[in-house]
Residue, then its C-alpha position, 0 to 999 in steps of 0.5 A: x957286415x951289418x949295415x945301418x939304415x943310414x948306409x942303405x939310405x945313402x946308397x938309395x940317394x945315390x941311385x934315385x933321381x931327386x924329386x920323388x913326387x915331381x918325377x911321378x907327376x912330371x908337372x910343376x910342384x904343388x904350391x904350399x901357402x905357408x902361414x905362421x901365426x900367433x895363437x889368437x886365443x893365446x892360452x899362455x902355453x908357449x914359452x914366450x909370453x905376450x899380449x894378444x889381439x881381441x880378434x872378435x872386434x869389428x875391425x879385426x873381423x873385417x880384416x879376417x873377412x878380407x884375408x880369407x877372401x884372398x885365401x879362398x881366391x887362391x883356391x887351396x884344395x886342402x887346409x892343414x891345421x895345428x890340431x892333433x891328427x888323432x882327434x880328426x873326428x872332433x875337428x870334422x864335427x866342428x867344421x860340419x857345424x861351421x859349414x851348416x851355420x850352427x857352430x856359434x849356437x853350439x859353442x854358446x850353448x856348450x862352452x859359454x862361461x867355461x875356460x874353453x870358451x875363448x878357444x872355440x870362439x877366437x882360435x885361428x883354426x876357427x877364425x881363419x882356417x874354417x872361414x877360408x875353407x868354407x869360402x873355398x868350398x872345402x868339405x874338410x879341414x885336415x888335422x896334422x899336429x902331433x902333441x908332445x910334452x917338451x921337457x922344458x922343466x928338466x932342461x932348466x933343472x939341468x942348467x941349474x945343476x950344471x951351474x950354467x948361469x950365463x946360459x940361463x940369463x941368455x934364455x930368459x933375456x931372449x924370451x923377454x925380448x921376443x915377448x916385448x917385441x911382439x907386444x910392441x907390434x901388437x900395439x902398432x900393427x893391424x892383424x894383417x900387418x902382424x901376420x905378414x910380419x910373422x911370415x918373414x924369413x927373418x922371423x922364421x930364422x929366429x924361431x928355428x935358431x932359438x932351440x939350437x942356440x940356447x936349449x941344445x947347450x943345456x946340462x953337464x957334458x954327460x947330460x943331454x936334457x937340452x938336446x932331448x928337448x930340441x929333438x922332441x921339438x924337431x920330432x913333433x914338427x917332422x911328424x907334422x910334415x910327414x902328415x902333410x906329405x902323406x895327405x897331399x895327393x897328386x891332384x892337390x896343386x895348391x894346399x895351405x898350412x896354418x900353424x904357430x909361427x915356430x912350426x912354420x919356421x921348421x916347415x920351411x926348412x923341411x920344404x927346402x930340404x925336400x924340394x917337392x913344394x913351392x912355398x907361397x907366402x901370405x904377403x903375395x896372396x894378400x896383394 
């Protein structure tokens, strides 16, 4: 009888002791500082639109200094960021410039007055991950993103074709409400407060639920555009988590993951399912 991979996986799970890494290490699981964030340079690529903070202002720069001081004191041995893993060499080059103190001069000469200038000056990878990595004495920052184009336009087309007007209204309302909520928080919160707020269990649950509750329903009975979009979102995040699993070694007792808040919401579900990392929250590091 031909058996699927799921059959053999089930048999394996029945015979293998849970906790592969923990069983090998026979020590407490490594800690993973999970930091979800909004994109500091806010290119407007996300489905939810909202205003952002100018992270280059003196008050926010001071907060970033204090925040990264605390992260450096936490002593992560690796920092993982939302950068395409296939472009690790480019990230390495930029980080080496940052370590040598020549990054700003390089950006000014190469990107000033270009559309990319905001990315290279404001992005959270530079402002937070690079800064924390340098203070922690790290020689490398690790790229773990796997970029995919989610077929959102196809999903909206499928909703229209199916006459799912109520669903479309729910999606539009949800996106507006989330964007308005972030706008209000941006106006009244400091960067530090905003970052802590984006890493609450409530915020992560909302991020995870958005795709399942709304997009997954899209299309007629024989049209699975919505489910395909959701599965692509899961695939991207699973690939990212796979890279975290592969790159984290037994000697890494503490690592840090800095990603968009939607990604870290997914990371938490994977971490809890695997039970090989102990999640450390930003609020506890910043005490």
